[in-house]
N, C-alpha and C positions, 0 to 999 in steps of 0.2 A: 504494499500499500504506499510506503514511504517513497519507493521508486517512481510510482506512478504519480503520486501527488506532487513531488519536487519536479519531476520532468514535465508534467502537463502544466503546472502553474508557471514554469519558466517559458514553456511553448507559447501559452496565451500571453504572458507578459510581454514577450518579444513579438509573437507573431500578429496580433490585433494591431498594436502600434505601427508595425511595419507595414501592415496592409493599408491602413490609414494614411500613412506618409506618402506611399507611392500613388495614392489616388488624388492627392492634392496637386495643384498646379506646380508647386515647387519640387514636389517629389516624383513627377511623371517621368523625368528623365532616367530614374532609377528603376522603373517598372520592370524592364526587360532583364536587367542585371538581377533583381530581386526574384523574379520567376526562375531565371536560370539556376541561381544559388540555392533556392529553396527545393527545386526540382532535383539538384545534385544531391542534397541530403537525403532523398528518397531512393536514388540510383544505387547508392552504396548499400550493400547488405549491413544490417546492424553488427553482424560478427566482424565484417571488415573495420567498421568503425572502432569496435572495442579493440580490435587487434592494434590498429594505429594509436588509439588513446591510451592504453595501458603503459606504453614507454614514457608517455608524457605525465600522466596522472596517477599511475599506480593501479594496483588491483582494487576491487570493491565498488563501492557507490559511485564514485565520480565518473569513471569511464561509462558506467551503466547509464547514468543520468545524461551525460553527454550524447551517447548513441541515441537514446529515447527522444531527446530534445530535438536532435537533428532530424530524426525520422518522422517525429510528429509536427514538424513546423509546416510542411507543404499544405496540408488541408486547412489549417488555420488561416494561413496567409493568403492562399487562393480564395477561400470563401469569403474572408473579409473583403478582398478586392471585388470579387463577383457581387457580394451584398451591396457594397457602397456604388459600384458602377450601374446597379440595376435601379437605383433610386431615381424615379422619374425627375426629369429636368424641370417640370412644372412645379413639383414640391419644392425644389430648391428656389426657384423664381419666386413662388409665393411667399417663402420665408424671407427671401431678400427684399420683397416688396412691403413685408411687415416691419422691416428696419433690422432684422436679426443680423449679427455679425457672422463671420465664417465659422468661428468656434461655436457660436449658438446653433447655426444651422446644422453643424455636425452632431452636437450632442442632442439637440431636440428634434431634428427631422431626420438626418441621414442615419445614424446608428439606431434608432428606435426601428426604422424601416427596414434596416438591414440586419437586425438582430437575429432573426430567425435563421438566415443563411449563414451568419457568423457561428451561431450556437451549433449548427449542423457540421461545420468544420471541426469545432471543438469536440463535438461528439465522436466524429470519426478519428481524430487524434488521439482521444483518451482510450478509445477501443482498440487501437493500433498498439498504443503503449502497453495496455495489459497483456496483449499477446506476445509483443517484443520483449517485455521486461523478463521473461522467462529465461532468455540468454544470459542475462547478468550473473546467473548462478555459475556459470563457467569460469567467471573471473572472481569469484568470491564475493558477490553482492548479495547472495542468498535468496530469500523470497520463494515464492512457490516453484521456482525453477529448481531449487536444490533436490526436491524428491524425484523430479523427472529426471534430472541428470544422474542421481543415484540409481534410479530404476533403469536407466539406460545401461549404465556400466555393469550393473548386476544381473542385467536381463530379467528384471522383476517388474511385471506389469502392473502390481498392486502400487508400488512406488510411483510409477508414471501416473497412474490414475488419481493417487494421492495429490499430486501437483496439478495435474491437468484439469480435473473437474472443478476444484474450487477456482482456478483461473478463468475457465469458461463461465462460471457462475458470476464471478466478479465482472467479467466484461458485459455479460447480460445485464446485471443489476446497474452498472453505470450507465449503460446505454438507455436503459429505461429511465434512470434518474435524469439524464439530461434531456431525453425526449419529453419527460414531465415538465422540465423547466422551459422548453420550448412553448408548451401550452400556456405558459404564464405571459408569453410576450403579447402585448396588445395586437389585435388583428390576426390571431392564431385561428385557423380553422382546421379542425380535424378532418382527415380524408376517410370517408366511409368504405 
């Protein structure tokens, strides 16, 4: 849980502001670079990121958090960009006509209208992190991956299930919790 909480918090803390930055006029020149760099984080397998991070950060929590952060960044950044660029221009124009500043338009119009799309990216990122966190056990980060690794080494299916089943349940619970948060966003309509 700590691995997921730390890496997901870092991913959200960096990904959402980065997505906001590149949708602003002053940040648009960095949009292509941002898309390329976040996509690059997804192209490297997390095991490769761990292998590269261990010599720099040592074994345990730090390289695992780094790998999860890089791996979870793409959906958050892309959905933030998609959500903000999908806000109708008429909504921005109306807000400007009411005398709102750029910051007020972002906080009171754009982010509320883009919130569901941004939350969907966060949801995807968190679920990816739950599944990917299991590999941290290979380098001493512990967690639910430890019984899986032990079970694979000892050819013991019970150990594998002991780690895999709670991880799957955790992913489902977090997915449903964030989906529930999406329903709290104004204007949410459930799909029947």
